[in-house]
VMD Tcl script that builds the backbone (N, CA, C; Angstrom):
set m [mol new atoms 219]
animate dup $m
set s [atomselect $m all]
$s set {name element resname resid chain x y z} {
  {N N MET 1 A 106.787 -21.034 18.843}
  {CA C MET 1 A 107.131 -20.901 17.450}
  {C C MET 1 A 106.016 -20.109 16.750}
  {N N MET 2 A 106.382 -19.115 15.997}
  {CA C MET 2 A 105.380 -18.342 15.276}
  {C C MET 2 A 105.083 -19.004 13.936}
  {N N LYS 3 A 103.822 -18.943 13.554}
  {CA C LYS 3 A 103.366 -19.500 12.293}
  {C C LYS 3 A 102.846 -18.355 11.437}
  {N N PRO 4 A 103.178 -18.356 10.170}
  {CA C PRO 4 A 102.660 -17.294 9.277}
  {C C PRO 4 A 101.207 -17.536 8.945}
  {N N ILE 5 A 100.473 -16.391 8.817}
  {CA C ILE 5 A 99.078 -16.466 8.361}
  {C C ILE 5 A 98.860 -15.362 7.352}
  {N N SER 6 A 97.762 -15.454 6.660}
  {CA C SER 6 A 97.402 -14.436 5.713}
  {C C SER 6 A 96.031 -13.924 6.109}
  {N N LEU 7 A 95.818 -12.613 6.006}
  {CA C LEU 7 A 94.505 -12.057 6.340}
  {C C LEU 7 A 94.223 -10.854 5.507}
  {N N LYS 8 A 92.955 -10.504 5.421}
  {CA C LYS 8 A 92.520 -9.326 4.676}
  {C C LYS 8 A 91.983 -8.328 5.681}
  {N N ILE 9 A 92.381 -7.062 5.508}
  {CA C ILE 9 A 91.821 -5.997 6.346}
  {C C ILE 9 A 91.354 -4.863 5.417}
  {N N GLU 10 A 90.530 -4.017 5.959}
  {CA C GLU 10 A 90.052 -2.853 5.178}
  {C C GLU 10 A 91.201 -1.943 4.892}
  {N N GLU 11 A 91.090 -1.209 3.793}
  {CA C GLU 11 A 92.143 -0.286 3.396}
  {C C GLU 11 A 92.370 0.787 4.488}
  {N N ASP 12 A 91.294 1.281 5.079}
  {CA C ASP 12 A 91.397 2.271 6.121}
  {C C ASP 12 A 92.149 1.709 7.368}
  {N N GLN 13 A 91.848 0.421 7.678}
  {CA C GLN 13 A 92.577 -0.200 8.784}
  {C C GLN 13 A 94.058 -0.258 8.497}
  {N N LEU 14 A 94.389 -0.624 7.287}
  {CA C LEU 14 A 95.814 -0.726 6.936}
  {C C LEU 14 A 96.498 0.624 7.024}
  {N N LYS 15 A 95.865 1.666 6.576}
  {CA C LYS 15 A 96.444 3.017 6.671}
  {C C LYS 15 A 96.673 3.407 8.123}
  {N N LEU 16 A 95.695 3.131 8.983}
  {CA C LEU 16 A 95.855 3.480 10.395}
  {C C LEU 16 A 96.936 2.617 11.032}
  {N N LEU 17 A 96.951 1.339 10.681}
  {CA C LEU 17 A 97.988 0.461 11.224}
  {C C LEU 17 A 99.389 0.934 10.835}
  {N N GLU 18 A 99.541 1.316 9.567}
  {CA C GLU 18 A 100.834 1.807 9.086}
  {C C GLU 18 A 101.183 3.091 9.823}
  {N N ALA 19 A 100.214 3.978 10.036}
  {CA C ALA 19 A 100.481 5.245 10.712}
  {C C ALA 19 A 100.906 5.021 12.168}
  {N N VAL 20 A 100.182 4.138 12.871}
  {CA C VAL 20 A 100.536 3.834 14.231}
  {C C VAL 20 A 101.926 3.191 14.296}
  {N N SER 21 A 102.193 2.278 13.378}
  {CA C SER 21 A 103.505 1.628 13.355}
  {C C SER 21 A 104.598 2.650 13.139}
  {N N ALA 22 A 104.405 3.585 12.227}
  {CA C ALA 22 A 105.391 4.617 11.964}
  {C C ALA 22 A 105.580 5.544 13.143}
  {N N GLU 23 A 104.496 5.887 13.796}
  {CA C GLU 23 A 104.533 6.779 14.959}
  {C C GLU 23 A 105.221 6.164 16.161}
  {N N THR 24 A 104.919 4.873 16.403}
  {CA C THR 24 A 105.453 4.203 17.598}
  {C C THR 24 A 106.734 3.421 17.350}
  {N N HIS 25 A 107.068 3.210 16.041}
  {CA C HIS 25 A 108.248 2.382 15.664}
  {C C HIS 25 A 108.051 0.919 16.108}
  {N N ILE 26 A 106.783 0.513 16.207}
  {CA C ILE 26 A 106.436 -0.886 16.523}
  {C C ILE 26 A 106.041 -1.552 15.216}
  {N N PRO 27 A 106.642 -2.678 14.880}
  {CA C PRO 27 A 106.254 -3.339 13.603}
  {C C PRO 27 A 104.758 -3.660 13.541}
  {N N LYS 28 A 104.236 -3.604 12.320}
  {CA C LYS 28 A 102.810 -3.881 12.154}
  {C C LYS 28 A 102.468 -5.282 12.658}
  {N N SER 29 A 103.320 -6.249 12.434}
  {CA C SER 29 A 103.034 -7.619 12.905}
  {C C SER 29 A 102.932 -7.656 14.392}
  {N N THR 30 A 103.733 -6.913 15.117}
  {CA C THR 30 A 103.672 -6.889 16.584}
  {C C THR 30 A 102.353 -6.263 17.026}
  {N N LEU 31 A 101.953 -5.163 16.396}
  {CA C LEU 31 A 100.713 -4.486 16.724}
  {C C LEU 31 A 99.520 -5.453 16.501}
  {N N ILE 32 A 99.554 -6.202 15.408}
  {CA C ILE 32 A 98.473 -7.160 15.121}
  {C C ILE 32 A 98.454 -8.244 16.192}
  {N N ARG 33 A 99.614 -8.790 16.528}
  {CA C ARG 33 A 99.669 -9.833 17.601}
  {C C ARG 33 A 99.153 -9.270 18.925}
  {N N GLU 34 A 99.505 -8.024 19.248}
  {CA C GLU 34 A 99.008 -7.434 20.527}
  {C C GLU 34 A 97.496 -7.300 20.462}
  {N N GLY 35 A 96.981 -6.899 19.323}
  {CA C GLY 35 A 95.531 -6.806 19.186}
  {C C GLY 35 A 94.855 -8.127 19.302}
  {N N LEU 36 A 95.418 -9.154 18.718}
  {CA C LEU 36 A 94.851 -10.482 18.872}
  {C C LEU 36 A 94.868 -10.950 20.337}
  {N N ASP 37 A 95.976 -10.715 21.010}
  {CA C ASP 37 A 96.076 -11.093 22.431}
  {C C ASP 37 A 94.984 -10.376 23.232}
  {N N PHE 38 A 94.783 -9.075 22.917}
  {CA C PHE 38 A 93.763 -8.291 23.622}
  {C C PHE 38 A 92.377 -8.884 23.403}
  {N N VAL 39 A 92.031 -9.167 22.167}
  {CA C VAL 39 A 90.700 -9.694 21.844}
  {C C VAL 39 A 90.503 -11.092 22.469}
  {N N ILE 40 A 91.518 -11.922 22.426}
  {CA C ILE 40 A 91.428 -13.269 23.032}
  {C C ILE 40 A 91.189 -13.178 24.518}
  {N N ARG 41 A 91.997 -12.318 25.180}
  {CA C ARG 41 A 91.802 -12.133 26.619}
  {C C ARG 41 A 90.404 -11.617 26.936}
  {N N GLN 42 A 89.941 -10.677 26.170}
  {CA C GLN 42 A 88.607 -10.110 26.398}
  {C C GLN 42 A 87.515 -11.140 26.227}
  {N N HIS 43 A 87.619 -11.995 25.262}
  {CA C HIS 43 A 86.610 -13.034 25.044}
  {C C HIS 43 A 86.695 -14.194 26.018}
  {N N ARG 44 A 87.845 -14.378 26.590}
  {CA C ARG 44 A 88.026 -15.418 27.577}
  {C C ARG 44 A 87.416 -15.045 28.917}
  {N N GLU 45 A 87.307 -13.747 29.173}
  {CA C GLU 45 A 86.760 -13.290 30.452}
  {C C GLU 45 A 85.237 -13.373 30.428}
  {N N ASP 46 A 84.663 -14.056 31.394}
  {CA C ASP 46 A 83.206 -14.066 31.516}
  {C C ASP 46 A 82.717 -12.703 31.989}
  {N N ILE 47 A 83.418 -12.141 32.916}
  {CA C ILE 47 A 83.125 -10.809 33.401}
  {C C ILE 47 A 84.464 -10.055 33.328}
  {N N VAL 48 A 84.372 -8.838 32.740}
  {CA C VAL 48 A 85.566 -8.064 32.576}
  {C C VAL 48 A 86.065 -7.625 33.958}
  {N N SER 49 A 87.290 -8.049 34.265}
  {CA C SER 49 A 87.888 -7.740 35.562}
  {C C SER 49 A 88.277 -6.248 35.616}
  {N N ALA 50 A 88.454 -5.777 36.810}
  {CA C ALA 50 A 88.860 -4.354 36.996}
  {C C ALA 50 A 90.228 -4.113 36.326}
  {N N ASP 51 A 91.102 -5.081 36.411}
  {CA C ASP 51 A 92.438 -4.860 35.751}
  {C C ASP 51 A 92.299 -4.796 34.261}
  {N N LEU 52 A 91.468 -5.634 33.674}
  {CA C LEU 52 A 91.292 -5.584 32.238}
  {C C LEU 52 A 90.598 -4.322 31.828}
  {N N GLN 53 A 89.634 -3.863 32.613}
  {CA C GLN 53 A 88.953 -2.562 32.324}
  {C C GLN 53 A 89.967 -1.437 32.283}
  {N N LYS 54 A 90.887 -1.424 33.253}
  {CA C LYS 54 A 91.916 -0.393 33.294}
  {C C LYS 54 A 92.775 -0.494 32.076}
  {N N GLU 55 A 93.160 -1.687 31.668}
  {CA C GLU 55 A 94.014 -1.869 30.483}
  {C C GLU 55 A 93.268 -1.403 29.220}
  {N N ILE 56 A 91.988 -1.740 29.139}
  {CA C ILE 56 A 91.194 -1.316 27.983}
  {C C ILE 56 A 91.173 0.188 27.900}
  {N N HIS 57 A 90.856 0.851 29.000}
  {CA C HIS 57 A 90.771 2.312 29.031}
  {C C HIS 57 A 92.128 2.933 28.680}
  {N N ALA 58 A 93.202 2.353 29.174}
  {CA C ALA 58 A 94.508 2.867 28.869}
  {C C ALA 58 A 94.818 2.754 27.348}
  {N N LEU 59 A 94.480 1.621 26.808}
  {CA C LEU 59 A 94.679 1.402 25.340}
  {C C LEU 59 A 93.842 2.379 24.538}
  {N N ILE 60 A 92.590 2.571 24.942}
  {CA C ILE 60 A 91.710 3.517 24.209}
  {C C ILE 60 A 92.259 4.923 24.301}
  {N N ASP 61 A 92.695 5.327 25.475}
  {CA C ASP 61 A 93.278 6.667 25.621}
  {C C ASP 61 A 94.548 6.809 24.796}
  {N N GLU 62 A 95.389 5.803 24.746}
  {CA C GLU 62 A 96.588 5.819 23.961}
  {C C GLU 62 A 96.244 5.946 22.449}
  {N N ASP 63 A 95.239 5.159 22.024}
  {CA C ASP 63 A 94.790 5.260 20.613}
  {C C ASP 63 A 94.264 6.654 20.307}
  {N N LYS 64 A 93.465 7.204 21.223}
  {CA C LYS 64 A 92.949 8.566 20.979}
  {C C LYS 64 A 94.075 9.549 20.805}
  {N N ASP 65 A 95.089 9.475 21.693}
  {CA C ASP 65 A 96.242 10.389 21.619}
  {C C ASP 65 A 96.969 10.208 20.286}
  {N N LEU 66 A 97.186 8.985 19.856}
  {CA C LEU 66 A 97.882 8.741 18.601}
  {C C LEU 66 A 97.080 9.259 17.434}
  {N N LEU 67 A 95.763 9.037 17.450}
  {CA C LEU 67 A 94.937 9.508 16.360}
  {C C LEU 67 A 94.928 11.049 16.301}
  {N N LYS 68 A 94.927 11.707 17.440}
  {CA C LYS 68 A 95.016 13.175 17.498}
  {C C LYS 68 A 96.320 13.670 16.835}
  {N N LYS 69 A 97.395 12.966 17.206}
  {CA C LYS 69 A 98.696 13.332 16.629}
  {C C LYS 69 A 98.702 13.149 15.114}
  {N N LEU 70 A 98.119 12.040 14.665}
  {CA C LEU 70 A 98.057 11.770 13.251}
  {C C LEU 70 A 97.175 12.762 12.518}
  {N N ALA 71 A 96.123 13.230 13.144}
  {CA C ALA 71 A 95.233 14.197 12.513}
  {C C ALA 71 A 95.933 15.514 12.328}
  {N N LYS 72 A 96.857 15.851 13.214}
  {CA C LYS 72 A 97.607 17.105 13.075}
  {C C LYS 72 A 98.698 17.050 11.981}
  {N N ALA 73 A 99.102 15.821 11.665}
  {CA C ALA 73 A 100.195 15.634 10.705}
  {C C ALA 73 A 99.750 15.952 9.302}
}
mol reanalyze $m
mol bondsrecalc $m
mol representation Tube
mol addrep $m
């Protein structure tokens, strides 16, 4: 069961979140939950596993690509 929460983020973060959401058609709430899952997994790992390293690099590359597309817009 999902529980509602309230949080504050920087204005720039909100703009980027909205842009990524618009570009990917993924709701902002889903992106935030995915980000939370990512951070929780990262902090639970004593040593970053090879699989997690690959996932991190893939996410970073995807973010770079999205930011490049947004910069052109």
